[in-house]
Backbone bond lengths (Angstrom), bond angles and torsions (degrees), N, CA, C in turn:
res aa  C-N    CA-C-N  psi(-1)  N-CA   C-N-CA  omega(-1)  CA-C   N-CA-C  phi
1 M - - - 1.449 - - 1.524 108.81 -
2 A 1.327 117.37 139.67 1.457 122.99 179.36 1.518 109.23 -121.89
3 T 1.314 115.24 155.10 1.459 121.32 178.04 1.520 108.23 -113.79
4 Y 1.326 116.74 130.55 1.456 122.88 179.02 1.520 108.74 -124.27
5 Q 1.306 115.46 142.69 1.465 120.11 174.98 1.518 107.00 -113.85
6 I 1.325 116.61 120.28 1.461 120.81 179.06 1.524 108.69 -128.90
7 Q 1.318 114.68 154.61 1.458 120.19 175.07 1.514 108.14 -112.30
8 I 1.310 116.20 129.47 1.457 122.28 -178.51 1.525 107.95 -122.49
9 N 1.330 116.11 126.75 1.459 120.18 175.47 1.526 107.41 -80.48
10 E 1.315 115.75 102.55 1.458 121.57 -175.64 1.526 112.82 -72.08
11 R 1.315 117.09 -6.55 1.466 120.07 -178.96 1.525 112.33 -87.11
12 T 1.333 117.02 -19.24 1.457 119.88 -179.28 1.517 110.45 -87.89
13 H 1.332 115.61 158.95 1.459 120.93 179.03 1.532 110.41 -62.03
14 Q 1.342 116.19 -45.33 1.460 119.60 -179.69 1.522 111.43 -64.91
15 G 1.327 116.99 -38.81 1.457 120.99 178.62 1.521 111.67 -62.66
16 K 1.332 115.64 -42.72 1.470 120.10 178.45 1.527 110.83 -63.30
17 Q 1.338 116.21 -41.74 1.464 120.26 179.51 1.524 111.52 -64.66
18 L 1.331 115.96 -44.78 1.456 119.81 -179.79 1.522 110.98 -62.45
19 L 1.321 116.42 -44.79 1.458 120.63 179.76 1.526 111.07 -62.63
20 A 1.325 117.22 -41.67 1.464 120.86 178.27 1.529 110.59 -62.46
21 S 1.329 116.39 -40.84 1.472 119.90 178.68 1.519 111.11 -64.24
22 L 1.312 116.52 -43.06 1.465 120.09 179.92 1.524 111.41 -65.12
23 K 1.324 116.13 -41.30 1.472 119.60 179.24 1.525 111.50 -66.06
24 A 1.340 117.00 -30.35 1.460 121.27 179.78 1.526 111.81 -74.17
25 A 1.311 116.99 -17.50 1.467 121.58 -177.86 1.524 110.67 -86.54
26 T 1.318 117.29 51.96 1.465 120.89 -179.79 1.516 110.00 -62.19
27 G 1.290 115.73 140.86 1.442 120.93 -178.20 1.519 112.41 89.28
28 I 1.327 116.39 -18.97 1.468 121.37 178.72 1.528 110.01 -107.41
29 V 1.335 115.96 -41.55 1.463 121.97 -176.70 1.519 109.08 -113.95
30 T 1.321 115.92 132.42 1.462 122.02 176.18 1.525 107.88 -120.86
31 F 1.323 116.49 134.00 1.459 121.16 179.33 1.526 109.68 -97.08
32 L 1.314 116.21 129.13 1.458 122.64 174.78 1.515 107.34 -114.33
33 V 1.302 117.20 124.68 1.457 121.72 179.49 1.521 107.84 -100.76
34 P 1.349 117.45 113.79 1.466 118.94 -179.07 1.523 111.33 -69.76
35 K 1.309 115.50 148.19 1.461 120.69 176.30 1.517 108.87 -79.59
36 V 1.323 116.17 150.29 1.461 120.88 178.31 1.520 108.81 -59.62
37 N 1.306 116.12 138.36 1.470 125.33 178.83 1.524 113.27 72.11
38 E 1.324 118.25 -5.57 1.452 119.05 179.82 1.525 110.99 -78.22
39 T 1.323 116.53 -35.80 1.456 119.80 -178.09 1.520 113.03 -111.41
40 D 1.312 118.31 -21.28 1.464 121.08 -175.94 1.522 108.85 -133.47
41 D 1.340 116.15 104.89 1.461 119.08 -177.15 1.529 112.76 -75.61
42 S 1.350 117.84 0.48 1.460 119.38 175.48 1.531 110.79 -84.98
43 L 1.338 117.55 -11.41 1.456 121.16 177.30 1.524 109.58 -85.11
44 M 1.324 116.14 153.25 1.467 119.44 177.51 1.516 109.67 -126.18
45 T 1.300 115.06 160.81 1.459 119.86 178.99 1.523 109.58 -73.19
46 E 1.316 115.74 163.61 1.458 120.92 178.45 1.531 110.47 -61.54
47 D 1.340 117.19 -40.55 1.466 121.00 179.28 1.526 111.12 -62.27
48 A 1.336 116.87 -43.23 1.469 120.47 179.72 1.523 110.33 -64.88
49 F 1.339 117.20 -39.76 1.464 121.67 179.26 1.529 110.86 -60.48
50 F 1.335 116.71 -51.21 1.463 119.83 -177.77 1.527 111.42 -69.76
51 S 1.312 118.39 -28.86 1.453 121.89 175.03 1.531 110.27 -63.20
52 K 1.333 116.62 -42.33 1.468 120.30 178.11 1.526 111.22 -66.22
53 I 1.324 116.98 -39.11 1.468 121.06 177.52 1.524 109.75 -62.30
54 D 1.331 117.10 -47.01 1.468 121.39 -179.97 1.531 110.91 -60.75
55 R 1.344 117.02 -42.68 1.462 120.62 179.48 1.533 110.54 -63.97
56 S 1.332 117.25 -40.40 1.460 120.94 179.07 1.529 111.40 -64.99
57 L 1.322 116.82 -41.49 1.468 120.26 177.71 1.523 111.04 -63.58
58 Q 1.313 117.45 -40.96 1.461 121.68 178.45 1.533 110.58 -63.37
59 E 1.339 117.35 -43.23 1.464 120.97 178.59 1.528 110.73 -62.60
60 A 1.336 117.30 -38.10 1.464 120.59 178.09 1.528 110.55 -65.10
61 K 1.344 117.05 -41.37 1.467 120.98 177.86 1.523 111.60 -63.35
62 E 1.337 116.34 -32.66 1.467 121.35 179.99 1.526 112.43 -82.79
63 G 1.335 116.80 -0.35 1.461 120.37 178.41 1.517 113.95 82.75
64 K 1.307 117.82 10.58 1.469 121.57 179.51 1.531 108.94 -82.67
65 V 1.328 114.89 68.87 1.467 120.95 -177.42 1.522 109.58 -131.24
66 I 1.294 116.14 164.08 1.461 121.81 174.15 1.516 106.53 -113.23
67 R 1.327 116.47 124.86 1.465 120.45 -177.02 1.525 110.84 -109.00
68 K 1.313 113.39 146.98 1.456 120.44 175.18 1.524 107.55 -73.85
69 K 1.332 116.01 132.65 1.460 120.25 179.61 1.526 110.54 -72.74
70 E 1.316 116.45 147.24 1.454 120.78 179.91 1.529 109.38 -60.21
71 G 1.314 116.13 129.54 1.458 121.30 -179.91 1.529 113.89 86.16
72 Q 1.324 117.23 -8.68 1.462 121.13 -179.52 1.531 109.56 -78.03
73 S 1.322 116.73 135.95 1.460 119.53 179.23 1.523 109.78 -74.06
74 I 1.309 114.77 157.68 1.462 119.80 178.20 1.525 109.83 -61.21
75 G 1.333 117.27 -41.10 1.459 121.23 179.13 1.517 112.10 -59.38
76 D 1.340 116.46 -45.22 1.466 120.20 179.02 1.528 111.12 -66.24
77 F 1.331 116.09 -38.86 1.460 120.23 179.01 1.531 110.68 -62.20
78 L 1.331 116.60 -46.30 1.464 120.37 -179.93 1.523 111.39 -66.51
79 A 1.336 116.71 -37.65 1.467 120.42 177.84 1.528 110.19 -63.91
80 E 1.317 116.44 -38.57 1.469 121.30 178.20 1.533 110.86 -65.93
81 L 1.326 116.98 -39.14 1.464 120.95 177.72 1.524 111.45 -62.58
82 C 1.317 116.19 -37.13 1.475 120.46 -176.93 1.513 112.24 -74.44
83 T 1.335 118.28 -17.38 1.462 119.98 -179.07 1.524 112.00 -96.87
84 E 1.319 117.65 -8.88 1.474 120.36 -179.55 1.499 111.33 -83.07
């Protein structure tokens, strides 16, 4: 027995057909659903996500923000952000 990891775009017609075919192959194909953070350490838990949102909102309320200067172009503003 071998294990394969594939990505299927379930929104496309072909993706839906492929997924339906795989699901119909009971006894041949088994689906394993990975747990969050078990396979990809770039993902975060729901609690960690909302904690970061709450911290960002608090920093904004405290005025810990960077503002674009009047008359400054968006390009210059973004370039300035990247150098800080």
